[in-house]
C-alpha positions in Angstrom: -29.7 21.4 12.2 -27.3 18.8 10.7 -27.3 19.5 6.9 -26.5 15.9 6.1 -29.5 13.6 7.0 -28.2 10.1 7.5 -31.3 8.6 9.2 -35.0 9.2 9.3 -35.6 13.0 9.7 -36.9 14.1 13.0 -40.2 16.1 13.0 -41.5 18.1 16.0 -45.3 18.3 16.3 -46.7 21.2 18.3 -50.4 21.4 19.2 -52.3 21.9 22.5 -54.9 19.4 21.5 -53.8 15.8 22.0 -56.2 14.5 19.4 -54.6 16.7 16.7 -51.1 15.5 17.7 -52.3 11.9 17.4 -53.7 12.4 13.9 -50.4 14.1 12.7 -48.2 11.5 14.4 -50.2 8.6 12.9 -49.8 10.0 9.4 -46.1 10.6 9.7 -44.5 8.0 12.0 -43.9 5.4 9.3 -41.5 7.7 7.4 -40.2 10.0 10.1 -39.1 10.1 13.8 -41.6 12.1 15.8 -41.5 14.3 18.9 -44.5 16.1 20.3 -45.1 19.3 22.4 -48.4 20.4 23.9 -47.5 24.1 24.3 -45.1 26.8 23.0 -42.5 26.6 25.8 -42.2 22.9 25.5 -41.7 23.3 21.7 -38.9 25.8 22.3 -37.2 23.5 24.8 -37.3 20.5 22.4 -36.1 22.6 19.5 -33.1 23.8 21.5 -31.8 20.3 22.3 -28.6 19.0 20.8 -30.5 17.1 18.1 -32.5 19.7 16.2 -35.7 18.7 14.4 -35.6 18.8 10.7 -39.1 20.2 10.5 -41.6 21.7 13.0 -45.4 21.4 12.4 -46.7 24.2 14.5 -50.3 25.0 15.6 -51.0 28.7 15.3 -53.8 29.1 17.9 -52.5 27.9 21.3 -53.1 29.4 24.7 -50.3 31.1 26.7 -48.0 31.3 23.7 -49.3 31.4 20.1 -47.6 29.6 17.2 -46.7 33.1 15.8 -44.8 33.9 19.1 -43.1 30.5 19.0 -41.9 31.1 15.5 -40.7 34.6 16.4 -38.6 33.2 19.2 -37.2 30.4 17.0 -36.1 32.9 14.4 -34.4 35.0 17.1 -32.0 32.2 18.2 -29.0 31.2 16.1 -29.5 27.5 16.9 -33.1 27.3 15.7 -33.6 30.1 13.1 -32.9 27.8 10.2 -35.4 25.0 11.2 -38.2 24.9 8.6 -41.7 25.5 10.0 -45.1 24.6 8.6 -48.1 26.3 10.3 -51.1 24.1 10.9 -54.2 26.2 11.5 -57.9 26.6 11.1 -57.5 30.4 10.8 -56.4 31.2 7.2 -57.1 34.9 7.5 -54.9 37.1 5.4 -53.3 38.8 8.5 -52.5 35.5 10.1 -50.7 34.3 7.0 -49.0 37.6 6.6 -47.6 37.6 10.1 -46.3 34.0 9.7 -44.7 34.6 6.4 -43.0 37.8 7.6 -41.5 35.8 10.4 -40.2 33.1 8.0 -42.9 30.4 8.0 -42.2 28.0 5.1 -45.7 26.8 4.5 -49.3 26.5 5.8 -51.6 23.6 6.2 -55.3 24.0 7.1 -57.3 21.9 9.5 -58.6 19.3 9.2 -55.3 18.0 7.6 -55.5 15.8 4.6 -53.0 13.0 5.0 -51.8 13.0 1.3 -51.3 16.7 1.3 -49.5 16.6 4.6 -47.1 13.9 3.5 -46.4 15.7 0.2 -45.8 19.1 1.8 -43.6 17.6 4.5 -41.6 15.5 2.0 -41.1 18.4 -0.4 -40.0 20.8 2.3 -37.5 18.5 3.9 -36.0 17.6 0.5 -35.9 21.2 -0.5 -34.2 22.2 2.8 -31.8 19.3 2.4 -30.9 20.3 -1.1 -30.4 23.9 0.1 -28.2 22.7 2.9 -26.1 20.6 0.5 -25.8 23.5 -1.8 -24.6 25.8 1.0 -22.1 23.1 2.1 -20.8 22.7 -1.5 -20.6 26.5 -1.9 -18.7 26.8 1.4 -16.3 24.0 0.4 -15.8 25.6 -3.0 -15.1 29.1 -1.6 -13.0 28.0 1.4 -11.2 24.9 0.1 -7.4 25.0 0.1 -7.5 23.2 -3.2 -7.8 25.1 -6.4 -11.1 24.2 -8.1 -12.0 24.7 -11.7 -15.4 23.9 -13.3 -15.9 23.5 -17.1 -19.0 22.8 -19.2 -19.6 20.0 -21.7 -17.4 21.9 -24.2 -14.6 22.1 -21.7 -15.0 25.9 -21.3 -14.3 27.3 -17.9 -17.5 28.4 -16.1 -16.2 29.0 -12.5 -13.1 28.9 -10.4 -12.7 29.3 -6.6 -10.5 31.7 -4.7 -7.8 29.1 -4.1 -7.5 28.6 -7.9 -7.0 32.4 -8.2 -4.3 32.4 -5.4 -2.5 29.4 -7.0 -2.6 30.5 -10.6 -2.9 34.3 -10.5 -6.0 34.1 -12.8 -9.3 35.7 -11.8 -12.6 34.2 -12.9 -13.1 37.1 -15.3 -9.7 36.3 -17.0 -10.5 32.6 -17.6 -14.3 32.4 -17.9 -15.3 30.8 -21.2 -11.7 29.7 -22.0 -10.2 26.3 -22.3 -8.1 25.1 -19.4 -5.3 24.6 -22.0 -4.3 28.2 -21.1 -2.6 26.6 -18.0 -0.5 24.1 -20.1 3.2 24.3 -19.5 4.4 21.8 -22.1 6.1 19.7 -19.3 3.2 17.3 -19.0 3.4 14.6 -21.7 0.5 14.3 -24.1 0.1 10.6 -23.0 -0.9 11.8 -19.5 -3.8 13.9 -20.9 -4.8 11.0 -23.2 -5.0 8.7 -20.1 -6.9 11.4 -18.2 -9.6 11.8 -20.8 -10.0 8.1 -21.2 -10.4 7.6 -17.5 -12.7 10.5 -17.1 -15.0 9.5 -19.9 -15.1 5.8 -19.0 -15.0 5.9 -15.2 -15.9 9.5 -14.3 -12.7 10.3 -12.4 -8.9 10.6 -12.9 -6.0 11.7 -10.6 -2.4 12.3 -11.5 0.5 14.7 -11.5 0.7 17.6 -14.0 2.8 20.7 -14.5 0.8 23.9 -15.0 2.0 27.4 -16.0 0.7 30.2 -13.8 -0.2 33.7 -15.0 3.3 34.9 -14.0 4.9 32.3 -16.2 6.0 30.1 -13.3 5.6 26.3 -13.8 4.4 24.4 -10.8 3.8 20.6 -10.1 0.2 19.8 -9.2 -1.8 16.8 -8.1 -4.9 17.1 -10.3 -8.2 15.3 -9.7 -10.8 15.4 -12.5 -14.4 14.3 -11.9 -17.7 14.7 -13.7 -21.2 15.8 -13.0 -23.8 13.9 -15.0 -27.4 14.7 -15.9 -30.2 12.2 -15.0 -29.8 10.7 -18.5 -26.1 10.0 -17.8 -24.7 12.7 -20.1 -21.8 14.7 -18.7 -22.8 18.3 -18.0 -19.7 19.5 -16.1 -16.1 18.6 -15.4 -14.6 19.5 -12.0 -10.9 19.8 -11.7 -9.2 20.3 -8.3 -5.5 21.1 -7.8 -3.1 20.6 -4.9 0.2 22.4 -5.2 3.1 19.9 -4.9 5.8 22.5 -5.0 6.7 22.3 -1.3 6.4 18.5 -1.4 8.7 18.3 -4.4 11.2 20.7 -2.8 11.2 18.6 0.3 11.7 15.4 -1.7 14.5 17.1 -3.7 16.2 18.2 -0.5 16.0 14.7 0.9 17.5 13.3 -2.3 20.2 15.9 -2.2 21.1 15.2 1.4 21.2 11.5 0.7 23.5 11.9 -2.3 25.8 14.7 -1.1 28.5 15.1 1.5 27.2 17.3 4.3 30.6 19.0 4.9 31.6 20.0 1.4 28.4 19.8 -0.6 30.0 17.5 -3.1 28.3 14.3 -4.3 29.0 11.4 -1.9 29.9 7.7 -2.3 26.2 6.9 -2.9 25.9 9.4 -5.6 29.1 8.1 -7.2 27.8 4.6 -7.2 24.9 5.7 -9.3 26.6 8.2 -11.5 29.8 6.4 -12.5 28.0 3.3 -14.0 25.8 5.7 -16.0 28.9 7.5 -17.3 30.5 4.1 -18.3 27.3 3.1 -20.1 27.2 6.5 -22.0 30.9 6.2 -22.9 30.5 2.7 -24.2 27.5 3.7 -26.2 29.1 6.8 -27.7 32.6 5.3 -27.9 34.2 7.9 -25.8 36.8 7.5 -23.0 36.7 8.1 -19.3 39.3 9.0 -16.7 38.8 8.2 -13.1 41.1 10.0 -10.6 41.4 8.8 -7.1 42.8 11.7 -4.9 44.1 11.4 -1.4 45.4 14.3 0.7 49.0 13.9 1.9 49.6 14.6 5.7 45.9 15.3 6.3 45.6 12.8 9.2 48.5 14.6 10.9 46.8 18.0 10.5 43.5 16.6 11.7 44.9 14.8 14.8 47.2 17.7 15.8 44.9 20.7 15.2 41.5 19.2 15.7 38.5 18.2 13.5 37.3 21.8 13.0 40.5 22.7 11.3 40.5 19.5 9.4 36.9 20.1 8.2 37.8 23.7 7.1 40.7 22.3 5.2 38.5 19.7 3.4 36.0 22.4 2.5 38.7 24.6 0.9 40.2 21.6 -0.9 36.8 20.8 -2.4 36.4 24.4 -3.6 39.8 24.4 -5.2 39.2 21.1 -6.8 35.8 22.0 -8.4 37.3 25.3 -9.6 39.8 23.5 -11.9 37.5 21.0 -13.6 34.8 21.5 -16.2 31.1 21.8 -15.2 30.5 18.6 -17.1 33.1 16.7 -15.0 32.1 14.8 -11.8 33.7 15.5 -8.5 32.8 13.5 -5.3 34.1 13.0 -1.8 34.3 9.4 -0.8 34.8 10.2 2.9 37.8 11.3 5.0 40.4 12.9 2.8 39.5 10.9 -0.4 38.1 12.5 -3.5 37.1 11.2 -6.9 37.1 13.0 -10.2 35.5 11.5 -13.3 36.4 13.1 -16.7 35.1 12.3 -20.2 37.1 12.7 -23.4 36.9 12.0 -27.1 38.6 8.8 -28.3 42.4 8.9 -28.0 42.5 12.0 -25.7 42.0 10.5 -22.3 45.7 10.1 -21.3 46.8 13.5 -22.7 44.0 15.5 -21.1 44.1 13.6 -17.9 47.7 14.7 -17.5 46.7 18.3 -18.0 43.9 18.1 -15.5 46.1 16.3 -13.0 48.7 19.1 -13.3 46.0 21.7 -12.7 44.8 19.8 -9.6 48.4 19.6 -8.2 48.9 23.3 -8.9 45.6 24.3 -7.3 45.6 22.1 -4.2 49.3 22.2 -3.2 49.7 25.9 -2.2 49.4 26.5 1.6 46.0 27.1 3.3 45.5 29.9 5.8 42.9 28.6 8.3 42.3 30.1 11.8 45.8 31.5 12.0 47.5 28.3 10.8 49.4 27.9 7.6 48.7 24.3 6.4 50.5 22.3 3.8 48.9 19.4 2.0 49.4 17.9 -1.4 47.3 15.5 -3.5 48.4 12.0 -4.4 46.5 11.2 -7.6 45.9 7.8 -9.1 44.4 7.6 -12.6 42.6 4.8 -14.3 41.2 5.0 -17.9 38.1 3.5 -19.5 38.1 1.2 -21.4 41.9 0.5 -21.2 42.1 -0.3 -17.4 38.6 -1.6 -16.7 35.1 -1.7 -18.1 33.1 -1.4 -14.9 33.0 0.8 -11.8 34.7 -1.7 -9.4 37.6 -2.4 -11.7 38.2 1.3 -12.5 38.0 2.3 -8.8 40.4 -0.5 -7.9 42.9 0.5 -10.6 42.7 4.2 -9.6 43.3 3.3 -6.0 46.4 1.2 -6.8 47.7 4.1 -8.9 47.1 6.5 -6.1 49.3 4.4 -3.7 52.0 4.3 -6.4 51.9 8.1 -6.4 52.4 8.1 -2.6 55.2 5.5 -2.8 56.9 7.7 -5.4 57.1 10.7 -3.1 53.5 12.1 -2.8 52.3 15.3 -4.3 52.2 13.7 -7.8 50.0 11.6 -10.1 50.4 8.1 -11.5 48.5 6.2 -14.2 47.5 2.7 -13.4 49.7 0.0 -14.9 49.8 -3.8 -14.7 53.3 -3.5 -13.2 51.9 -1.4 -10.3 49.4 -4.1 -9.7 52.1 -6.8 -9.7 54.2 -4.8 -7.2 51.2 -4.3 -4.9 50.5 -8.0 -5.0 54.2 -8.8 -4.2 54.1 -6.3 -1.2 51.0 -8.3 0.0 
């Protein structure tokens, strides 16, 4: 039987006397759909069809197969054992009633049937069975849901949690019962979020949003939380229901996608896209805090020759090792990116008046680190860095101007013999313009 009634309930009337069927059908047909059977076997056949009746009114005293036998067979079959049955009989002997009740009859009506009593008994039984079915469904959802579910009372004390909640948080019902859900607070969710939550719940009865909760083991996890309310007939909230979906995997996937989009697949360094976001932020911070920046444009000498002669796999291995050497000589707070090909960018931050002095020191370290030979797949490879340096705010006050100045200075380093560094100067720009 479908636990969710979405149309008029179907009632099966069983009696071997057509006149009795007519009386019952006439009383019920305005509120219910009706099917009739004139013997026990016909009743069993109708009860076993795809659409099960919501209730059977079953005559006890029938030839060939009594109502008691029909009920016994209904209760033996999985598909019909839960159909509620009301016996209709003129025999109200104690033994007759006992036999029916032992088999699971839900109620008795005596002949002749009084219409008002019939309608009341039928309505009450169908509503009770519907309520029981809804409760079973709710209990099944509660027990087997993949979402963690927590129920609190009017005072926001936990009264129940489901198995998924225990799996997600590590807390059993016994550990949290009677406590405030604040025990899950991690401190990462802003107070404003909870203020908005309570406002929405009390005004609209529902809220949904992201929170960070702390599990029993101390781990902090991102969750999508939905809070709804259960109200009494007078509208007063009696229970709060919170359901949780773990967003850890989703967040990890999103973070991985962001990382892939903003990092070079070969070296793992930030890529051009990342640089375009990070360098303007560094400029804003330096302007606000009155500090200085150094932007180094690094190009590997003779890389194209190595790549074309020995192949891309050797070239890629060389780039990976260059990236490792480069990151090893700068501070963790410094920014290193690969633009593509054999071009790298380093962004350094200094106190006022220190940019040029410390940029020279870092550039010397980079030259010393990158210039020694590389042993890759049996080859000894030599490459040196040509480094162009532009300073903020002296050489430019935005990303484009600083990158352009550092690029010009890098070509000056190559012109000067490679394997060296040059600071940007206006003279270098003039010479580049003259060269066309």
